[in-house]
N, C-alpha and C positions, 0 to 999 in steps of 0.2 A: 504493500500500500504506500503510495507516495504521500508527500506532505500536503497534497491537494486532493486527497481522497482516492477512491478506487476508479474514478472515471478518467479516461485519457484526455489530454488537453485537446487533441484533434476533435474528439466527439463533443467536448464542451464548446469549442469554437463553432461547430456546425449549428448547435442549438442557440447559442447566445450572441453570435456576431451577425447572424443572418436575420433580416427582418421577417420573412415568412415563418421561419422556425420559432422565433421568439414570440411573435404574435399568436401563432398557433398554440404555444404553451400557455399563454395568458388566457386565451379563449377556452381551452380545455379546462383550465383551473376554474374559470368563472362558471362554466356549466357544472362542474363537479361541486362547487360551493353551493349552487342553487339546489342541486340534488340532495346534498347533505343537509342543508337547512330544511328542506321539505321533509326529510326523514325525522329530524329532531322535532319539528313542529308537530308532526303526526303522532309522536310517541312521548312527548315531553309532559311532565307534570306542570304544576303552576310554578314557573320559574320567572323571577324578575328579569325584565329586559336588560337591566344593568349587568346581570350575571351571564347573559348569553355568550359573550366571548369566551368565558371559562367553561360554560356548560357544553356548548357545541364545539367540542374539542377538534374534531377532524375538519369541519369547515373553517375554523379559526386558523388551523395550521396551513390550509390552502390559501386563505386570505393573506396571511403573513408572507407566504412564498410569492403570491401574486404581486404584492407590494414590492417585494424584493426584486422581482424580475422587471417590474415597470420602471424601476430606477435606472435600468440599462437603456431604455428607449432613446433618451437624448443622445446616446453615444453609439447608436447603431452604425456599423461599418468600421468603427474604431477597433483596434486590437484590444483584447481583454486587459492586457498589461497597461493600457492607457486610460482605463476607466477610473475616474477620480474616486477617492474614498475619504470619508470623514468619520468623526466619532458617532454621530447619530446613525449613520448608515451601518457602521460596525455593529451597533446594538440591534438594529432591525434585522440584518442578515444573520446574526448569531441566534437570535430568538426564533427566527423563521426556521433555521436548520434544526435547532433543538426540537421544536414542536413537530416538524415533519418526521424526524427520526423517531421521536417518542410515540406519536400517534400511529405511525406506520407499523412499528413493532408491537405496540400495545394491542392493536386490533388482532394481530395474529395470535398473540398470547391469550387474549380474552376469549376469542372464539374457540380456541383449542382447550381451554380450561372448561368451557361449557360445550364441549364437542357434540354431545348427544342432542343438545337443543338446536343445533344448526345443521349438522351433517345429516343427510346428503343433499340438502337443498342447493341447487346450482348457484343461485344468486346469494342467498343468505350466508352461504359458507364460501364457496369457491370465488364468487364474484367479488365479495367484500374483501377477502384476503388478497386477491390479485390487485385490486385497485389500491389497497393500502400499502402493499409492498412497493407499488409505484411511488408512494410518498418518499420512501428512502432513496429510490433511484433518482427522483427529481432533486432531492436534497443533495445528491452527489454533484450537482451542477454548481452549488453555491460556493464551494471553495475556490472555484476558478475565477471568480470576480470579487469575492468578499474578503474582508479581514475581520479580526476580532481583537478584543482586549480582555484583560483580567476582569475589568468592571463589567463588560458585556457578558462574560461567562458567568460571573457571580450573580448578575441580575437574572439571567436565564434560569439558573439553578433555583434561585429564590422564587421566581414565578412558577416554575414547574412544581416545586414542593408545595407552594400555596394552592396551586390547582389540585394537587393530590388531597390536600386537607379539605378543600371545598367538596371534592368528589366523594370522599369516603367518610369525612367527619360530619358533613352536613347532607349527604345523600344526593349530591348533584352529579354523580358519575353518569357516563354516557348510557343511553338505553340498552339494556341487555335482556336476554330471554331467561336469565337466571339471577339469583341474588349473589353478588360477589362475596367471596369468602376471604379469609386471611391470605390465601395464596395469591390472589389477584392484587390485593392491597400491597403486599410485600413486593410483588413483581413490579407494580406500578412505581413505587418509590425508588426501587433499584433502577428501573428504567429511566427515571428522571435524572439520576446521577450519571448513568451510562450515556445518555444522550448528550449531556453536557461534556462528558469526557470525549465523545466522538467529535463534537464541535471543536474542542480544544486540540484534538489530534489532527483534524482535517484542515482547519482554518489557519492560514498564516496570520501572524500578529501585525497589528497596525503600527 
């Protein structure tokens, strides 16, 4: 694994330096956000609008990634090495990567801990897992244009752990077909830490 993650630089250039590819990524994300929000709205309890960004975890991850990608639009055609970077962008890109990795892997773990509640439904199991594995694949693009700082990593960790507290301490975890037990809670907290560790490993420092 390189310092810029598992995706080759040439593949990253194809998706991030070309207008059609980058626009396509943003459009796909936007559609996925709408699909995800529809799912949460259809299954959600009475959740305050102010808590939606933390309750609707997967749409939030895609929204953050979409914002991260949109910051590249003014520099389309420029080499990735020339994309400007500043501290606010470092925070945005870091949190986007952490959320994508966390929610992508979390979904795989959650559905397999409740395997009998989902398998063998084609969409409820295979479709959801496949789309969420795509979160991690898309997140592998981030290190090719982003930077991070210790402050950004620490903030991402605090936000991820706060989200875990909201989910399992106050019952705002994503809709599941089973009641989450200690195994999922422990896995989620560990995943918050591991996702930040991945970001720290993949992202160059500002």
